[in-house]
C-alpha positions, 0 to 999 in steps of 0.5 A, a space after each residue: 082887813 076889816 069886818 068878819 071873816 067868812 066861815 065854813 061849817 065843817 065836821 062839827 066846827 067852824 073854820 075861817 075861810 082865809 088865805 095865809 095873807 088875810 090871816 097875817 093882815 088880820 093879825 096885824 090889824 089886831 096888834 095895831 088896834 090893841 086887840 087880843 086875837 086868839 088863833 086855833 089851828 086844825 088838822 086831821 088829828 085834831 079834828 078826830 080828837 075834838 070829836 070825843 074830847 069836849 075840853 079840847 073842842 071847846 078850847 079850839 072853837 072858842 078862839 077868835 080865828 080857826 084855820 085849816 093847819 092840815 091840807 086834809 082839812 082843806 081837801 075835806 072842805 072841798 069834797 063836802 062843798 064848803 071849800 076853804 081857800 088854802 091851808 094856813 099851816 101853823 109853822 108858816 103862820 108862826 114864821 110869817 108873823 115873826 117876819 112881819 113883827 120884825 118889820 114893825 118892831 113887835 115884841 114876841 114871847 115864846 112859851 114852850 119846849 125844853 129849856 135847851 130847845 128854847 135857848 136855841 130857838 131864841 138865838 135863831 129868832 135873833 139871827 133871822 129876825 133882828 128887828 123882833 124884840 124878844 119880850 121873854 121866853 119860858 119853857 113848857 114844863 110847869 104844872 097846872 098850879 103854876 100856870 096862872 103865875 106863868 100867865 101873869 109873867 107873860 102879861 107883865 111882858 106885854 108882848 104883841 105876839 105870844 107863841 105857845 110851843 106846847 102840845 095838844 090839848 095843853 096849849 089850847 087849854 092854857 090859851 082858853 084859860 089865860 088869854 084874856 088875862 095875858 091880853 097879847 096882841 096875838 096868841 098862836 099855838 104853834 105846837 112842835 114848831 119850836 123844835 123845827 126852828 131850833 134845828 131839832 126836827 127837820 121839816 118836810 121839803 117844800 114839794 111834800 108840803 105843797 102835795 099835802 104829804 108832810 104827814 108822810 114824811 114824818 112817818 118815814 122818819 119814825 114809822 114805828 112810833 108814828 105808823 099806828 097813830 096815823 093809820 088810826 087817825 087818817 081812817 077815823 078822819 076819812 070816816 067822819 068826812 064820808 059820814 058828814 057827806 052821806 048825811 048832807 046827801 040824805 038831807 038834800 
Protein backbone atom coordinates (compact mmCIF):
# COMPACT_ATOMS: atom_id res chain seq x y z
CA UNK A 1 0.00 0.00 0.00
CA UNK A 2 1.30 3.46 -0.83
CA UNK A 3 0.06 6.99 -1.23
CA UNK A 4 -2.18 9.05 1.03
CA UNK A 5 -5.08 7.23 2.67
CA UNK A 6 -8.58 8.67 2.09
CA UNK A 7 -9.89 10.65 5.06
CA UNK A 8 -13.30 11.50 6.47
CA UNK A 9 -14.08 14.72 8.35
CA UNK A 10 -16.11 13.68 11.38
CA UNK A 11 -17.01 15.33 14.70
CA UNK A 12 -14.28 17.92 14.45
CA UNK A 13 -11.52 15.51 13.46
CA UNK A 14 -10.21 13.68 10.42
CA UNK A 15 -10.20 9.87 10.35
CA UNK A 16 -8.50 7.54 7.88
CA UNK A 17 -10.98 5.48 5.88
CA UNK A 18 -9.04 2.23 6.07
CA UNK A 19 -9.91 -1.41 6.65
CA UNK A 20 -7.96 -3.49 9.15
CA UNK A 21 -6.08 -5.16 6.30
CA UNK A 22 -5.12 -1.81 4.78
CA UNK A 23 -4.00 -0.46 8.15
CA UNK A 24 -1.72 -3.45 8.76
CA UNK A 25 -0.29 -3.10 5.25
CA UNK A 26 0.48 0.56 5.92
CA UNK A 27 2.22 -0.38 9.19
CA UNK A 28 4.37 -3.02 7.49
CA UNK A 29 5.28 -0.48 4.81
CA UNK A 30 6.40 1.95 7.53
CA UNK A 31 8.63 -0.62 9.23
CA UNK A 32 10.15 -1.85 5.97
CA UNK A 33 10.88 1.73 4.83
CA UNK A 34 12.26 2.74 8.24
CA UNK A 35 9.56 5.36 8.69
CA UNK A 36 8.03 6.33 12.02
CA UNK A 37 4.25 5.87 11.91
CA UNK A 38 2.08 6.92 14.84
CA UNK A 39 -1.45 5.55 15.21
CA UNK A 40 -4.34 7.17 17.06
CA UNK A 41 -7.61 5.37 17.77
CA UNK A 42 -10.98 6.97 18.49
CA UNK A 43 -14.08 5.59 20.17
CA UNK A 44 -17.15 7.39 21.49
CA UNK A 45 -15.65 8.23 24.87
CA UNK A 46 -12.48 9.64 23.36
CA UNK A 47 -14.46 11.66 20.81
CA UNK A 48 -16.41 13.23 23.68
CA UNK A 49 -13.27 13.95 25.68
CA UNK A 50 -11.52 15.42 22.64
CA UNK A 51 -14.39 17.90 22.23
CA UNK A 52 -13.39 19.69 25.44
CA UNK A 53 -9.75 18.62 26.01
CA UNK A 54 -7.55 20.53 23.59
CA UNK A 55 -4.34 18.72 24.58
CA UNK A 56 -5.91 15.31 24.02
CA UNK A 57 -7.45 16.43 20.71
CA UNK A 58 -4.14 17.80 19.42
CA UNK A 59 -2.28 14.67 20.55
CA UNK A 60 -4.67 12.34 18.72
CA UNK A 61 -5.10 14.38 15.55
CA UNK A 62 -1.33 14.82 15.19
CA UNK A 63 -0.96 11.05 14.65
CA UNK A 64 -0.06 9.85 11.16
CA UNK A 65 -3.07 7.51 11.12
CA UNK A 66 -6.30 8.00 13.06
CA UNK A 67 -8.75 5.08 12.88
CA UNK A 68 -12.16 4.21 14.32
CA UNK A 69 -11.63 2.01 17.36
CA UNK A 70 -15.32 2.06 18.30
CA UNK A 71 -18.23 0.71 16.27
CA UNK A 72 -20.28 3.73 17.32
CA UNK A 73 -17.84 5.96 15.41
CA UNK A 74 -18.36 3.84 12.27
CA UNK A 75 -22.14 4.03 12.68
CA UNK A 76 -21.91 7.81 13.14
CA UNK A 77 -19.83 8.15 9.97
CA UNK A 78 -22.49 6.34 7.96
CA UNK A 79 -25.34 8.33 9.51
CA UNK A 80 -23.53 11.55 8.60
CA UNK A 81 -22.90 10.43 5.03
CA UNK A 82 -19.11 10.13 5.39
CA UNK A 83 -18.77 6.37 5.80
CA UNK A 84 -15.73 4.63 7.22
CA UNK A 85 -15.29 1.11 5.80
CA UNK A 86 -15.10 -0.74 9.11
CA UNK A 87 -14.01 -0.67 12.71
CA UNK A 88 -10.26 -0.96 13.29
CA UNK A 89 -10.29 -2.05 16.93
CA UNK A 90 -7.12 -1.14 18.78
CA UNK A 91 -6.76 -4.55 20.41
CA UNK A 92 -7.25 -6.37 17.09
CA UNK A 93 -4.67 -4.15 15.42
CA UNK A 94 -2.34 -4.86 18.36
CA UNK A 95 -2.57 -8.65 18.00
CA UNK A 96 -2.50 -8.52 14.20
CA UNK A 97 0.68 -6.45 14.23
CA UNK A 98 2.31 -8.92 16.60
CA UNK A 99 1.26 -11.80 14.36
CA UNK A 100 2.69 -10.02 11.32
CA UNK A 101 5.78 -9.05 13.29
CA UNK A 102 6.36 -12.67 14.29
CA UNK A 103 6.36 -13.69 10.63
CA UNK A 104 8.83 -10.94 9.79
CA UNK A 105 11.07 -11.23 12.90
CA UNK A 106 10.27 -7.69 14.07
CA UNK A 107 11.36 -6.25 17.41
CA UNK A 108 8.61 -5.05 19.77
CA UNK A 109 8.68 -2.91 22.90
CA UNK A 110 5.87 -2.89 25.47
CA UNK A 111 5.28 0.16 27.67
CA UNK A 112 2.48 0.26 30.23
CA UNK A 113 0.41 -1.62 32.83
CA UNK A 114 1.52 -2.77 36.27
CA UNK A 115 4.76 -4.76 36.62
CA UNK A 116 2.99 -8.06 37.34
CA UNK A 117 0.63 -7.61 34.37
CA UNK A 118 3.54 -6.68 32.10
CA UNK A 119 5.42 -9.81 33.15
CA UNK A 120 2.46 -12.01 32.27
CA UNK A 121 1.98 -10.14 29.01
CA UNK A 122 5.57 -10.69 27.88
CA UNK A 123 5.30 -14.38 28.74
CA UNK A 124 2.06 -14.67 26.73
CA UNK A 125 3.58 -12.82 23.77
CA UNK A 126 6.49 -15.28 23.78
CA UNK A 127 4.04 -18.18 23.79
CA UNK A 128 1.72 -16.85 21.07
CA UNK A 129 4.23 -15.08 18.83
CA UNK A 130 7.57 -16.88 19.11
CA UNK A 131 9.03 -15.16 16.05
CA UNK A 132 8.51 -11.71 17.57
CA UNK A 133 11.58 -10.46 19.43
CA UNK A 134 10.87 -8.55 22.64
CA UNK A 135 13.18 -5.53 22.43
CA UNK A 136 12.16 -4.41 25.92
CA UNK A 137 9.34 -3.79 28.36
CA UNK A 138 8.63 -1.19 31.02
CA UNK A 139 5.61 -0.65 33.28
CA UNK A 140 3.53 2.48 32.89
CA UNK A 141 4.12 3.88 36.36
CA UNK A 142 6.52 6.76 35.88
CA UNK A 143 6.33 10.49 36.54
CA UNK A 144 6.36 13.28 33.98
CA UNK A 145 9.94 14.03 35.02
CA UNK A 146 10.93 10.45 34.20
CA UNK A 147 9.18 10.37 30.82
CA UNK A 148 12.11 11.65 28.75
CA UNK A 149 14.43 9.00 30.23
CA UNK A 150 11.83 6.30 29.51
CA UNK A 151 11.59 7.52 25.91
CA UNK A 152 15.39 7.55 25.56
CA UNK A 153 15.66 3.94 26.71
CA UNK A 154 13.00 2.87 24.22
CA UNK A 155 14.86 4.68 21.46
CA UNK A 156 18.06 2.85 22.38
CA UNK A 157 16.22 -0.48 22.02
CA UNK A 158 15.38 0.40 18.38
CA UNK A 159 11.99 -1.38 18.23
CA UNK A 160 10.10 -1.90 14.99
CA UNK A 161 6.84 -1.87 16.96
CA UNK A 162 6.13 0.13 20.13
CA UNK A 163 2.90 -0.60 22.01
CA UNK A 164 1.68 1.82 24.69
CA UNK A 165 -0.56 0.04 27.18
CA UNK A 166 -1.52 3.19 29.08
CA UNK A 167 -4.76 5.08 29.65
CA UNK A 168 -5.89 8.21 27.85
CA UNK A 169 -4.76 10.94 27.76
CA UNK A 170 -1.38 9.84 29.16
CA UNK A 171 -0.51 7.61 26.21
CA UNK A 172 -1.52 10.19 23.61
CA UNK A 173 0.48 12.92 25.33
CA UNK A 174 3.54 10.68 25.68
CA UNK A 175 3.25 9.72 22.02
CA UNK A 176 2.94 13.34 20.88
CA UNK A 177 5.95 14.43 22.96
CA UNK A 178 8.40 11.64 22.22
CA UNK A 179 7.45 9.80 19.02
CA UNK A 180 10.01 11.68 16.95
CA UNK A 181 12.80 10.99 19.45
CA UNK A 182 11.95 7.29 19.76
CA UNK A 183 11.61 6.75 16.00
CA UNK A 184 10.05 3.29 16.19
CA UNK A 185 8.63 1.91 12.95
CA UNK A 186 5.06 1.89 14.31
CA UNK A 187 3.81 3.39 17.58
CA UNK A 188 0.37 2.21 18.63
CA UNK A 189 -1.48 3.17 21.82
CA UNK A 190 -3.41 0.08 22.87
CA UNK A 191 -4.99 1.22 26.15
CA UNK A 192 -6.10 -1.70 28.31
CA UNK A 193 -5.13 -4.39 25.79
CA UNK A 194 -2.19 -5.50 27.93
CA UNK A 195 -4.66 -6.51 30.67
CA UNK A 196 -6.68 -8.55 28.17
CA UNK A 197 -3.72 -10.40 26.68
CA UNK A 198 -2.27 -11.03 30.14
CA UNK A 199 -5.56 -12.65 31.18
CA UNK A 200 -6.47 -10.04 33.79
CA UNK A 201 -9.57 -8.81 31.92
CA UNK A 202 -11.92 -10.88 29.79
CA UNK A 203 -12.82 -9.50 26.38
CA UNK A 204 -16.35 -9.71 25.00
CA UNK A 205 -17.17 -12.79 22.87
CA UNK A 206 -16.82 -12.44 19.09
CA UNK A 207 -20.58 -12.05 18.51
CA UNK A 208 -20.76 -9.11 20.92
CA UNK A 209 -17.79 -7.55 19.12
CA UNK A 210 -19.43 -8.01 15.72
CA UNK A 211 -22.62 -6.35 16.95
CA UNK A 212 -20.64 -3.41 18.34
CA UNK A 213 -21.75 -4.21 21.89
CA UNK A 214 -18.41 -4.63 23.67
CA UNK A 215 -19.24 -1.61 25.81
CA UNK A 216 -22.39 -3.38 27.07
CA UNK A 217 -20.39 -6.50 27.91
CA UNK A 218 -17.97 -4.40 29.98
CA UNK A 219 -20.89 -2.62 31.63
CA UNK A 220 -22.48 -5.91 32.67
CA UNK A 221 -19.21 -6.90 34.34
CA UNK A 222 -18.90 -3.62 36.29
CA UNK A 223 -22.31 -1.88 36.25
CA UNK A 224 -21.78 0.33 39.32
CA UNK A 225 -18.43 1.69 38.15
CA UNK A 226 -19.12 1.98 34.42
CA UNK A 227 -22.85 2.70 34.38
CA UNK A 228 -22.78 6.46 35.11
CA UNK A 229 -19.81 6.96 32.79
CA UNK A 230 -21.43 5.12 29.88
CA UNK A 231 -24.76 6.91 30.26
CA UNK A 232 -23.03 10.29 30.27
CA UNK A 233 -20.59 9.50 27.45
CA UNK A 234 -23.07 7.78 25.13
CA UNK A 235 -25.62 10.56 25.58
CA UNK A 236 -23.07 13.26 24.81
CA UNK A 237 -21.72 11.35 21.81
CA UNK A 238 -25.23 10.90 20.38
CA UNK A 239 -25.87 14.61 20.87
CA UNK A 240 -22.63 15.49 19.04
CA UNK A 241 -23.66 13.31 16.08
CA UNK A 242 -27.19 14.73 15.92
CA UNK A 243 -25.87 18.29 16.20
CA UNK A 244 -23.46 17.75 13.31
CA UNK A 245 -26.21 16.14 11.23
CA UNK A 246 -28.57 19.09 11.82
CA UNK A 247 -25.82 21.60 11.01
CA UNK A 248 -25.04 19.73 7.80
CA UNK A 249 -28.71 19.72 6.77
CA UNK A 250 -29.07 23.45 7.44
CA UNK A 251 -26.04 24.23 5.28
CA UNK A 252 -27.37 22.01 2.53
